[in-house]
Structure formats: C-alpha cells, structure tokens
C-alpha positions as a Markdown table, in Angstrom:
| # | Residue | x | y | z |
|---|---|---|---|---|
| 1 | Unk | -54.7 | 96.4 | -24.1 |
| 2 | Unk | -54.6 | 92.7 | -23.3 |
| 3 | Unk | -52.3 | 90.6 | -25.5 |
| 4 | Unk | -53.9 | 87.7 | -27.4 |
| 5 | Unk | -53.8 | 84.4 | -25.6 |
| 6 | Unk | -51.3 | 81.8 | -26.9 |
| 7 | Unk | -48.5 | 84.1 | -28.1 |
| 8 | Unk | -45.2 | 82.3 | -28.1 |
| 9 | Unk | -41.5 | 83.2 | -28.0 |
| 10 | Unk | -38.1 | 81.6 | -28.7 |
| 11 | Unk | -34.7 | 81.7 | -27.1 |
| 12 | Unk | -31.5 | 81.7 | -29.1 |
| 13 | Unk | -28.0 | 80.9 | -28.0 |
| 14 | Unk | -24.9 | 81.2 | -30.2 |
| 15 | Unk | -25.6 | 77.8 | -31.6 |
| 16 | Unk | -29.0 | 78.3 | -33.4 |
| 17 | Unk | -29.2 | 79.8 | -36.9 |
| 18 | Unk | -32.5 | 81.2 | -38.2 |
| 19 | Unk | -33.1 | 80.7 | -42.0 |
| 20 | Unk | -36.2 | 82.8 | -42.4 |
| 21 | Unk | -37.4 | 85.3 | -39.8 |
| 22 | Unk | -40.5 | 86.1 | -41.8 |
| 23 | Unk | -41.6 | 82.5 | -41.4 |
| 24 | Unk | -40.8 | 82.6 | -37.7 |
| 25 | Unk | -43.0 | 85.7 | -37.4 |
| 26 | Unk | -45.7 | 84.0 | -39.5 |
| 27 | Unk | -46.5 | 81.5 | -36.7 |
| 28 | Unk | -47.4 | 82.5 | -33.2 |
| 29 | Unk | -43.9 | 83.7 | -32.3 |
| 30 | Unk | -44.0 | 87.3 | -31.1 |
| 31 | Unk | -40.8 | 87.7 | -29.0 |
| 32 | Unk | -37.2 | 86.4 | -29.0 |
| 33 | Unk | -34.5 | 86.5 | -26.4 |
| 34 | Unk | -31.0 | 86.3 | -27.8 |
| 35 | Unk | -27.9 | 85.4 | -25.7 |
| 36 | Unk | -25.5 | 88.3 | -26.4 |
| 37 | Unk | -22.9 | 88.0 | -23.6 |
| 38 | Unk | -21.4 | 85.7 | -21.0 |
| 39 | Unk | -19.1 | 86.4 | -18.1 |
| 40 | Unk | -17.0 | 89.5 | -18.3 |
| 41 | Unk | -15.7 | 89.4 | -21.9 |
| 42 | Unk | -17.5 | 86.9 | -24.2 |
| 43 | Unk | -20.0 | 88.2 | -26.8 |
| 44 | Unk | -22.0 | 86.3 | -29.3 |
| 45 | Unk | -20.8 | 86.9 | -32.8 |
| 46 | Unk | -24.2 | 86.0 | -34.3 |
| 47 | Unk | -26.2 | 88.1 | -31.9 |
| 48 | Unk | -26.3 | 91.2 | -34.1 |
| 49 | Unk | -27.6 | 89.3 | -37.1 |
| 50 | Unk | -30.3 | 87.5 | -35.0 |
| 51 | Unk | -31.4 | 90.7 | -33.2 |
| 52 | Unk | -31.6 | 92.6 | -36.5 |
| 53 | Unk | -33.5 | 89.9 | -38.3 |
| 54 | Unk | -36.0 | 89.4 | -35.5 |
| 55 | Unk | -36.5 | 93.2 | -35.1 |
| 56 | Unk | -37.0 | 93.6 | -38.9 |
| 57 | Unk | -39.6 | 90.8 | -38.8 |
| 58 | Unk | -41.5 | 92.6 | -36.1 |
| 59 | Unk | -40.7 | 90.5 | -33.1 |
| 60 | Unk | -40.1 | 92.1 | -29.7 |
| 61 | Unk | -36.4 | 91.2 | -29.2 |
| 62 | Unk | -34.1 | 91.4 | -26.2 |
| 63 | Unk | -30.6 | 90.5 | -25.0 |
| 64 | Unk | -29.7 | 87.9 | -22.5 |
| 65 | Unk | -26.6 | 87.5 | -20.3 |
| 66 | Unk | -25.3 | 84.1 | -19.2 |
| 67 | Unk | -24.0 | 84.5 | -15.7 |
| 68 | Unk | -20.8 | 83.1 | -14.3 |
| 69 | Unk | -19.7 | 83.2 | -10.7 |
| 70 | Unk | -17.9 | 86.3 | -9.5 |
| 71 | Unk | -17.2 | 89.8 | -10.9 |
| 72 | Unk | -20.9 | 90.7 | -11.0 |
| 73 | Unk | -20.3 | 94.4 | -11.6 |
| 74 | Unk | -18.0 | 93.7 | -14.5 |
| 75 | Unk | -20.4 | 91.2 | -16.0 |
| 76 | Unk | -23.3 | 93.6 | -15.7 |
| 77 | Unk | -21.2 | 96.4 | -17.3 |
| 78 | Unk | -20.2 | 94.1 | -20.2 |
| 79 | Unk | -23.8 | 93.2 | -20.8 |
| 80 | Unk | -25.0 | 96.8 | -20.8 |
| 81 | Unk | -22.2 | 97.8 | -23.2 |
| 82 | Unk | -23.0 | 95.0 | -25.6 |
| 83 | Unk | -26.8 | 95.4 | -25.4 |
| 84 | Unk | -26.5 | 99.1 | -25.9 |
| 85 | Unk | -24.3 | 98.7 | -29.0 |
| 86 | Unk | -26.9 | 96.2 | -30.5 |
| 87 | Unk | -29.9 | 98.5 | -29.7 |
| 88 | Unk | -31.4 | 96.0 | -27.3 |
| 89 | Unk | -32.7 | 98.6 | -24.9 |
| 90 | Unk | -34.9 | 100.4 | -27.4 |
| 91 | Unk | -38.5 | 101.0 | -26.4 |
| 92 | Unk | -40.7 | 98.0 | -27.2 |
| 93 | Unk | -37.7 | 95.6 | -26.8 |
| 94 | Unk | -38.1 | 92.4 | -24.7 |
| 95 | Unk | -36.7 | 93.2 | -21.3 |
| 96 | Unk | -33.1 | 92.1 | -20.7 |
| 97 | Unk | -32.7 | 88.6 | -19.2 |
| 98 | Unk | -30.2 | 87.2 | -16.8 |
| 99 | Unk | -29.7 | 83.4 | -17.3 |
| 100 | Unk | -28.8 | 81.6 | -14.0 |
| 101 | Unk | -27.5 | 78.2 | -14.9 |
| 102 | Unk | -24.2 | 78.0 | -13.2 |
| 103 | Unk | -24.7 | 76.5 | -9.7 |
| 104 | Unk | -22.6 | 79.1 | -7.8 |
| 105 | Unk | -24.6 | 82.1 | -9.1 |
| 106 | Unk | -26.6 | 83.0 | -6.0 |
| 107 | Unk | -29.3 | 85.5 | -4.8 |
| 108 | Unk | -26.7 | 88.2 | -4.0 |
| 109 | Unk | -25.3 | 88.0 | -7.6 |
| 110 | Unk | -28.8 | 88.3 | -9.1 |
| 111 | Unk | -29.8 | 91.2 | -6.9 |
| 112 | Unk | -26.6 | 93.1 | -7.6 |
| 113 | Unk | -26.7 | 92.4 | -11.4 |
| 114 | Unk | -30.3 | 93.7 | -11.6 |
| 115 | Unk | -29.4 | 96.9 | -9.7 |
| 116 | Unk | -26.4 | 97.6 | -11.8 |
| 117 | Unk | -28.1 | 97.0 | -15.1 |
| 118 | Unk | -31.1 | 99.1 | -14.2 |
| 119 | Unk | -28.9 | 102.0 | -13.2 |
| 120 | Unk | -26.5 | 101.7 | -16.2 |
| 121 | Unk | -29.1 | 101.1 | -18.9 |
| 122 | Unk | -31.8 | 103.4 | -17.3 |
| 123 | Unk | -34.5 | 100.7 | -17.5 |
| 124 | Unk | -36.6 | 99.0 | -14.9 |
| 125 | Unk | -38.1 | 95.7 | -16.2 |
| 126 | Unk | -35.7 | 92.7 | -15.9 |
| 127 | Unk | -36.2 | 89.0 | -16.6 |
| 128 | Unk | -34.4 | 86.3 | -14.6 |
| 129 | Unk | -34.2 | 82.8 | -16.2 |
| 130 | Unk | -33.4 | 79.6 | -14.4 |
| 131 | Unk | -34.5 | 75.9 | -14.5 |
| 132 | Unk | -36.9 | 74.3 | -12.1 |
| 133 | Unk | -34.2 | 73.0 | -9.7 |
| 134 | Unk | -32.8 | 76.5 | -9.3 |
| 135 | Unk | -36.2 | 78.1 | -8.6 |
| 136 | Unk | -37.3 | 75.3 | -6.3 |
| 137 | Unk | -34.1 | 74.7 | -4.3 |
| 138 | Unk | -31.4 | 77.3 | -4.9 |
| 139 | Unk | -32.8 | 80.8 | -5.6 |
| 140 | Unk | -35.0 | 82.8 | -3.3 |
| 141 | Unk | -36.7 | 85.5 | -5.5 |
| 142 | Unk | -38.6 | 87.0 | -2.6 |
| 143 | Unk | -35.3 | 88.5 | -1.6 |
| 144 | Unk | -34.9 | 90.5 | -4.8 |
| 145 | Unk | -37.9 | 90.1 | -7.2 |
| 146 | Unk | -39.8 | 93.4 | -7.0 |
| 147 | Unk | -42.8 | 94.4 | -9.1 |
| 148 | Unk | -40.5 | 95.0 | -12.2 |
| 149 | Unk | -38.8 | 91.6 | -12.1 |
| 150 | Unk | -40.3 | 88.8 | -14.1 |
| 151 | Unk | -39.2 | 85.2 | -13.4 |
| 152 | Unk | -38.6 | 82.9 | -16.3 |
| 153 | Unk | -38.7 | 79.1 | -15.7 |
| 154 | Unk | -37.3 | 76.5 | -17.9 |
| 155 | Unk | -39.1 | 73.2 | -17.6 |
| 156 | Unk | -39.7 | 71.2 | -20.8 |
| 157 | Unk | -43.0 | 69.6 | -19.9 |
| 158 | Unk | -44.7 | 70.4 | -23.2 |
| 159 | Unk | -47.5 | 72.4 | -21.5 |
| 160 | Unk | -47.0 | 76.0 | -22.5 |
| 161 | Unk | -47.6 | 78.4 | -19.7 |
| 162 | Unk | -48.1 | 75.7 | -17.1 |
| 163 | Unk | -44.7 | 74.8 | -15.6 |
| 164 | Unk | -45.9 | 73.1 | -12.4 |
| 165 | Unk | -44.2 | 75.7 | -10.1 |
| 166 | Unk | -45.7 | 78.9 | -8.9 |
| 167 | Unk | -44.5 | 82.3 | -7.8 |
| 168 | Unk | -46.4 | 85.6 | -8.0 |
| 169 | Unk | -43.6 | 87.0 | -10.3 |
| 170 | Unk | -43.5 | 84.0 | -12.6 |
| 171 | Unk | -44.4 | 85.2 | -16.0 |
| 172 | Unk | -42.5 | 83.1 | -18.6 |
| 173 | Unk | -42.2 | 79.4 | -19.2 |
| 174 | Unk | -39.7 | 77.7 | -21.5 |
| 175 | Unk | -41.8 | 74.6 | -22.2 |
| 176 | Unk | -40.0 | 72.9 | -25.1 |
| 177 | Unk | -36.8 | 72.5 | -27.1 |
| 178 | Unk | -37.7 | 71.2 | -30.6 |
| 179 | Unk | -37.6 | 71.6 | -34.3 |
| 180 | Unk | -41.2 | 72.6 | -34.9 |
| 181 | Unk | -40.7 | 76.4 | -35.3 |
| 182 | Unk | -41.1 | 77.5 | -38.9 |
| 183 | Unk | -38.1 | 79.2 | -40.4 |
| 184 | Unk | -35.6 | 77.4 | -38.0 |
| 185 | Unk | -34.1 | 74.1 | -39.2 |
| 186 | Unk | -32.6 | 73.1 | -35.8 |
| 187 | Unk | -34.0 | 72.6 | -32.3 |
| 188 | Unk | -34.7 | 75.8 | -30.5 |
| 189 | Unk | -36.1 | 76.7 | -27.0 |
| 190 | Unk | -39.7 | 77.7 | -27.1 |
| 191 | Unk | -41.4 | 80.0 | -24.6 |
| 192 | Unk | -44.9 | 80.9 | -23.5 |
| 193 | Unk | -46.4 | 83.5 | -21.1 |
| 194 | Unk | -47.8 | 82.4 | -17.7 |
| 195 | Unk | -51.2 | 83.8 | -16.8 |
| 196 | Unk | -52.0 | 86.5 | -15.8 |
| 197 | Unk | -48.9 | 88.1 | -17.3 |
| 198 | Unk | -49.1 | 89.6 | -20.8 |
| 199 | Unk | -46.4 | 90.4 | -23.3 |
| 200 | Unk | -46.7 | 94.1 | -22.3 |
| 201 | Unk | -45.3 | 93.1 | -18.9 |
| 202 | Unk | -42.1 | 91.9 | -20.5 |
| 203 | Unk | -41.3 | 94.9 | -22.6 |
| 204 | Unk | -39.2 | 98.0 | -22.1 |
C-alpha cells in the first residue's frame, strides 16, 4: 500500500516539549524521531514521555542516538538498552536513527554502529541522519548503505522532500525548523519523505 503524498514528521531533542500530541497528529504529522541517547551514558529524561505521547496519538515513533567519536560498540549497546526499555523497537515503530553531527564520526563508526544495533536489537532497517555538508563532503554512504539503510538529510531550504542533494538511499529530508506545528509551542525540526520512498520503508 502506498502512503499518501505529503505526510510529515518531526524530530525532538531533549529541548522540545509537546503540549498536545492529539493536535500534532491532527495535522499531517505521521511520524516522530526522538533523541533518547548520546555517547556511552547520557539518556534523555523526557524521551519516555515523548515516545509514549506520540505512540498514544498514533504516530510511528522511533529512537535516535547522537553519536560522539570513539567507543562505538559501547554507544551502540547503550542505545539498544535505552531503546529496548522504552519500547522503541516494537513493530510499526519508526526505524532507529543515528545522528552524525560531530565532525570526527566517520564512515567506519557508522558502519560498525549499524552492524551492532542490527545484531543486538534484531532489526534490519536503520536511518542515518546528517546535514548537507556531511553528506556532500565527509560521509561516503556507498561504503555502508545497503538496501535497508535510509539516509536522512538536514537542509532547511523550506522545500519538503527536495533537499537539493541526491543518493539512491536518500529517503528523508529535514526541511525546516519552525513554530508552525500544531500542539508544539516552540520551534521543532520538521521532516518529509523523499520520493520514491514511503513511510513503510522507514518502519520496523
């Protein structure tokens, strides 16, 4: 079944608070990625509330890990433990996401993290998030992005699903960071699918 065109998503860090998940769901928002862990030991204290609220409202919701250089196996294990406790690997969840923002997180880290998370969580689909500079100049997804890896590009150009950079595995575009999402009173990252990917391609 093909997903309707125009479905949107949001990304939440530990900074954003959602006042009304029903209002969020009432718009075109159908999925949410919530940062739940960073490095080897930090976890987001608001992640459980956000995940539960989004799931209760009927959104496809998944966990995200913010990568730091080094200790890739420990970071992957910390993420899997945290995500498992929060129920973020349940069928129908948004696939887990690795956020690559730190400059020293390289292709080897990404490849190893994906392998470890897949094995430990017994899942296959993984999302990898980075900004345009990383995708264009620093990361080389052809070295590790197989048919179950979806690339997620952050480029706030205001054109949902058209980030101005192409890769055959590019399926998600963070196109804006603004206050126009119903139910959220602060700026929040806004995401859209990239054709021909559908939401089904992003789910566990």
